[in-house]
N, C-alpha and C positions, 0 to 999 in steps of 0.2 A: 477566382469568384468572391467577391464581397459581399457581405450581408451586414448592413447596419440597421439600427432601429434606435427609436428614442420615444419610449412609450411607458406608460406606469404598469399596465398589466398586458402582458403579451406573452406568445407561443413560438418557439423556433423547434422544429423537428427534422431531422435528417435520417431516413431509413430507407434501405433498398433491398430489393431481391435480386438486381442485376447489377453488373458493375458500374459505378457511377464515378467518373473520373472528374475531380475538380482541380483543374491545371496540374501541373509537375509538382510533386511533393518532395522535399529535401528531408530525408529521414536521417536524423541525428544519432539514433541509437546505433552502436557499433554492430558490424555484421558478426564479428565473433562473439558478441553477448548473445545475439540470437542463436548461434550455433552451439553454445556450451552450456545454457540453462536448460532446465527441464519444467514442464508444466505439468502439474499434478491434477488429473482430472478427478471429479467427485467419484468416490468407490460405488461399486454396483451400477454405474450410470449406463443406462440402456437407451438413451435419448436418440441417437441418430446413427445412421448406417456409417457415417463418416468417423464417429467414434469407435464404432465397432471394428471398422477396418484398421483404424490406428491401433486400437489395442492388440488386435492380432498380429500385426507387424512388429509390434514393440516385443511381443512375446518372442517372436521368431528370431529376432535379432539380439536379444538380450544376452549379456554375459553369463547368465545361469546363476546370478548371484542375487538372492532374495534375503531380504532382512526381516527380522521378526516383527510383530505388530506391537505397537506401543500399548504397554499395560498401564492403562489409565489409573492413577491411585485415588485416594480418598480426597475429598474436597477440603480446601482450606480457604478461609474467608477473610478478607481483609478490609477494615473500615478506616475512615480517615483517622480515627482515634488511636488505633492500635498499628498502624502502618509503620513500617520501618524500611530502610533501604537495605533489605536482606531478604533471604530465602529461608523455607522451613525445610520439613523432613524430606530427604531425598528418596528418589524411587528406584528400585532395582532395574538394572537394564533399560532404564528409561529413554535412552538416545540411541538404542539399537534399531529403531524403525525409522525409514523414510516416510514419506506421506502416504504410502500405500501403493495403488497402481499409478505409475507415473508415465508419461509419454512426451516426447520431445516435439510437441506441436510448435513449439517456438523455433526449434531447428527446421522443421519442415517449412514453415513459412518463410523464414529467412532464406533458404535455398531457393525458394521459388522467386523471391524478390530480386536475389543476387545473381540469377543466371545472367542477366542482360546488362550488370551494373560492373563498372571498374572496382578494383579492390582498393578502396580508400577507407579513410576512417570514419567519414560520414557520406556514405554514398547516396546517390540519388534514385528514387524509384522510377525506373523506365516506364513510359506509357507503353501498354501491350501493343502489339502488331495488330493492325486493322483486321487481318484474317483470324486472329485468335478470339475466340468467343468466350463468355464466362463459363460454359460447360467443359470446354477444353481446359481452362485454368483449373477448375476444380478437380478434373481427372488427373491433371499433374501433381496436385495436392495429395490425392487418394493413392497414387502410384508410388509416391516417395516413401521408401521405407523409413521407419522410425526406430530409435534406438531405445533400449530400456534405461533405467535409472542408473547413471553413472556420476561419478564426481568429475567434474569437468577438469581437463588437463591444464587449461589456460583460461584465465578470466581476462577481459579487456581492462585496458587502462591499470592493470595492477603495477604498482610502483616498483622499480627496479630494486630499491632498498627494503628488502622485506624486514619486518619488524621483529621476527622471531629471533634473527641473528643480525642485529644492527651492525652497519658498516661503520657508523659515525660513533663518536665518543659517548661514553656514559658518564654521568655527572651525578652528583648527590645534591639534594636539596639543601638550601643554605642553612636552614634551621633544624634539620632532621638527618637521619642517616638513611633516607630513602634513595634507592637508585632511581636515576632519571635517564630516560632513553630518548632518542630522536628518531623520529620517523619522517621518511622523504615528503610523505603527503600531509600528515596531520600534526606534525611537530612535536613538542615534548610530550611524554607520557611516561606513566608507571605501569608496571605489569601487575595485574592481580594475582598471577601466580607466585609473585613474590611475597604474598601475604596469604598463602595457602590455598588458593583456588583450585579446587578439583576440576580437571578437564575431562573426565570420564562420564560425566552425568549421572553418576552413581551416588554421589556424596553431596549434601547440602552445602550451598555457597553463600549462606547468609553473612557469616562473620568475616569471610574473606573479601567479599565485595564491600561490606562496610567499612572494613580497615584500608581497603585500596582507595575507596572514594575520600576518606578522611586524609589519607597520605597525599593524594593528588591535590586536594584543597589546599594543604599546607606548601606546596612547592611554590617558590618565589616566581610570580608571573603566571601561576597556573599551569596546569598539565592535564591530559586526557587520561582515561584508565583503559588499558587493554585488556580484553577477555581472550582466552584461547579454548581450542577444543570444544566440548560439549559442556553447557552450563545449564544445570537444573533450577528453575525457579518454581516455587510453590505460592509465592506472595509477590506483589507487584514490587518492582525494583524502583524506588523512588529517587530522583536526582533534582533537588529542589533548591531553595535559596540558602539552605544550610551548606550547599556546596557550591556557592557562587563563584568560586575561583577554578572548579572543575571545567575543563574546556570540551570534553567530549567523552563518548563511550565508543571505542573502535575494536575491531577484531585483529587477529594477528596476521592475517593474510597467509597466502598470496592472493586468495580471492575471498569474497563474502561467503562462499561455501564451505570454507575451512574452519568458520566459527560459528557455532549455533547456540542459541538460547532457546531452550525448551520450556516452555510454560504449562504447567500441569496443575490447572486449577479449574474447578466447575463454579460456575458464576452464581451469584446469590441474586434472586429476584429475576425481572426482566425489564427491559428497556420499554419507556413509554413513547410509541411513536406519534401519539396523538398531540403531544406538546413538545417532544424532543428535548426535555428540559431535565431528563434523567441524569444523575452524576454518575458517569462509568469511570471515573478516573481510576479507582482502586480495584476494578475488575480487569485491568490491563497489564500486559507483561512488564513494559517499561514505561514509566511516567516521568517526562521532563517538564518541570514545573517552576514558573516564575524564574526562568534563566534568560540569558541573552548571550549571543554569539556562542553557540553550542553546537556540536557536530555529532550525529551518529553515522558511522560508516564501517564498511568492509565485514558485514556480518549478516547473519541469519537469525531470525526470530521465527518461531513456529509453535503453534498450540498443538496439544497433545490429545486432542479429542478423539473419540472413537466414533467413526461414522459408518461403520460397517453394516448397521441394522436400521433400515429405513422404516421398519414396522412400527417402532416406537420413538418417542421424542428422545432427542439426544442433545449434546452441546452445540451441534452445528445446524441441525434441521428440526424443526418443529412444525408440523401440518398447521397450515392457515396462519402462522405468525412469521411474517417475512422479516420483521424488524425487532425480534424478541432479544437479539444478542447484545451483550454489553462489554464484550471483551475485545480489545484492540492491541495490536502487536506493540506499536509505539504510540503513545498518547502524548502529544505536545500541549500543555495547557497554559494559558496566559504567559506566553513567551514570545520573545522576537528573535529575529536573525538566527532561527534554527535551521540547519541544514541536515536533511536525511539524504545521504549520498552513498551509492554503492550498496543498498541494503536489500535483502530478500526477506519478505514477510508473506507467511501462508497459513490457512487454516483458522484464522480468528473468525469469530461469529458476528462480529461487527467490521472493522476495517484493519487492513494491514498497517496503515499508517493514519493516524487521525490527529486534526489540530481543532482545538476549541477553546472555549473560555468559560470557565465556572463562574466568574465574575458576572459575565453576561446572563447566564442561565440561572443564577440563584435566585430563589423565590423568597418572599416574605410570607410568614405564617401567622394566623390567627389564634386567638386564646386557646383553641381547641386542638391547636397543632396541625390544621389543615392549611394548605398552601393557599395563598390569596391570588385569585385569578389577574392576570395582567400585571403582576407586582414584579416581574423580572425586567431587567434592562432590555432584553431581546424583545420581549412583549411590547414594551414601551415604544421602541423603535419601530415595530411592525405597524403599531397603531399611530405612529407619527406625532406621538408625544415627545420623544426625543429623536435626535438624528446623530448620524456619524459626525464627528468633529465637536460634539458636546463634551466638556471636560470630564463628566462622570460616564461617558459611553466607552466602555473597553474595546479596544481593537488591537490586533497583533500586527507587527509591521516585518516585512522582509523574509518571511519563512519560505522554505523551498524543498522540493522533493525531486531529486536529480538521479539518473544512472541507475535506477533501482528496478528490481524484478518483483512485483507484487501481484500475487495469484491465488487462487482458490480460497478467498475470504468470502464470507456469508454476504455482506452488503457491498463493499467496495474494496478496491487496491487502496485508493486515497480518498478520504473524506475529510472536509473542512467547514469551519464556520468561523466568523468574526475575524476575518482576514483582511489585510490591506497590502497591496503588492505581493501577491502570493504566486509563486511559480511552481508549475508542474512541468518538467522537462526532461526529454531523453529517456523516459521510462518504458518498460514492457509491463503491460497490465492485461493479465490474462485469466480466463475462466472464473471470474468472481461471480458468486451467486450459487445456484443450486438448479440442477436439472429439473426438479419437480416444481419450481417455483420461479415464474417470470415476472414477479412483482419488483425483485430487486436483483442485484448483480451489476455493479458499475465499475468500470475500470478507474474512473475518477469522477468525484461529484461534490458539489457543495451541500451542505445540510439545509433541508427544508426549514424555513422560518429564520435562518440566520441572516446576517447583514454582512455584506462583503463589498469592497471597493479595490478595484484592480486585480483580475485574475487572468493569468496567462496559462494557456495549455499549448506547448509546442514540441515538436520532433517526438513525440510519443508514438508507441506502438500498441494497439489495443487488439486483442483477438479472442472471439469466443466467449466475452463475457455474457451473463445469461440475461441480462437486460439491455444495458446500453455501454457503449465504449467510453465517450466523454459526455458529461452531464452538468449543467448548472441549473440549480434550483432557484437560487436567489443571489443577486450580485449585480454590481455597476462596473463599468470599464472592463469589459471582457474581450479577451483577444484569443481566438482558437485558430491556429495556423500550423501548416506543414506537419499534420499528423496522418497516421495511416490506420484505418479500421477495418479488420478482416473478420467477416462472420459474427460480429457482435448480434445477438439474437433478436432484440426488438429494433434498436436503432443504433447508427454508428454515432451520431452527435444529436444532442438535444439542449436547447437553451429555453428556459421558461422561469417565470416568477410566480411564488405562491403568496409571499407575504408583504413583499417591499417592493417598492418602484425599481424598475431596471432600465438603465440608459446606456447608450454607447456600447453596442456589441458588434464585433467584427469577426466573421467567419470566412476564411479564404484558404486557398491552397491545400486543401485536405483530400486525401484519397480514402473513399468509402466503398467497399466491397462485400456484399452480402452473400452468404452461402445458402442455397435453397433448402440444404439439409440441417440448417440451424436457424429454426424460426419458431416463433410462439404459435402452436396449435395451427388454425386455419387462416392465420394472417396472409392475406394476399395484396397488401398494399405495396404498390411498386416504389413510388417515391413522393414524399411529402416534404415540402419546404415552405413553411408558413412563418411570416414574421407579423404579427398582429393581423390586420385583415388587408394591409397594402405592402406586400413584400417589395424591397428594393434590391434588385440583383445587378450586379456589374462585373 
């Protein structure tokens, strides 16, 4: 099924309450990836009978191991002026808690899809038999037992040469005594543990991380920095142009679940959703800035918020404020050819992974220190005073998010703006948003008011996001194909524009299945497919 449009202001919405099969879908996400990862549901969630049944079964089959809740420490604020590539005071027992109540919804869905599929690295999602109804499919999901929180025994696509004990040679940097190792997937790297990195999450990591970044930057030809175990951050870890020779930030493996960066910081102020011009760089866990050809891979980044009490505002949920959050797991700013691969990001009150441009959103100020309306490049492009391709209009090229598991973030798994030829491929995007708020919660989305040129969503699996699975707010040259959406609460796929013209949109070969127990209020809409006023379907 192809959907094309060429119009300045238009709307495309796909949402269903029954199974809607859009041709056969080729799912690129590994079956073993579905089976091994866990999906963290919002705590105290009482939204649907599906979730109730899932939690009961999860408790019944758990291994009896429960970890202590995260004891969130005092806030630490970071501004551009005082930011360093370091962390501050460590917190006692900070990493002894997982996300709270976790269920393997990912495993459940994968087993459902895998029943009639050959065991291959990139299986096809088989069309359901004619006699199988959506109710029967849902019943199968409900009857499938779920496991409790466990560390996966095996992670897909894990390199055979595990970096903790490299098989290949170790060398030393030409100009220093730094030990340089070789990873089968990510190439040359240095170990942060060689510079005193604490791997228990109980001791501050600022000095060791700064030393490791400096050492990697001095390696001839550049090197990545490997982190191991549990690493506590109380400030934004900044990897900017001062570390132009650093090639990446990677975990020790064998899977992304073996290395966790825990970000324990309360945000300062709130994001302004009216303009989307708030500078959130230094409220995020890891900031990749003014970089090129950089990789973040094989690790988990998690926020340490406490969401156990919905009766009062907290770092994740504030009543009536869908977009107050400023904290992102990984923030990629004004950088090109950055790859986020094999990463898990969860519990951030904005996005698990965010791509943006502070150059595009920077405002001018009057003599009284007030922002001048329509002074940013972003606003000028929206008003058609400037356009993509102008020499002073910043746009980032060739960034991508692949093979990652991004779940239980407040606004989105992936959010981006000011991108060209941007790729979101082969990811699992689950339970983003909040049970008490249907205004947000996307698997992947572009930022409203941003300009983008060339966006591809392919081979992704989205499930039970609290608003939409795959969404585009603004952009041109859009391709959405071969994705699977299961139970995304409002819509599986939506494409529309707010501020900028939108042309050349193709939506094809996607599988969208809605769960009647996962929907917003009294919404009874069965299926809407709209492209402007004259849809073209083929």
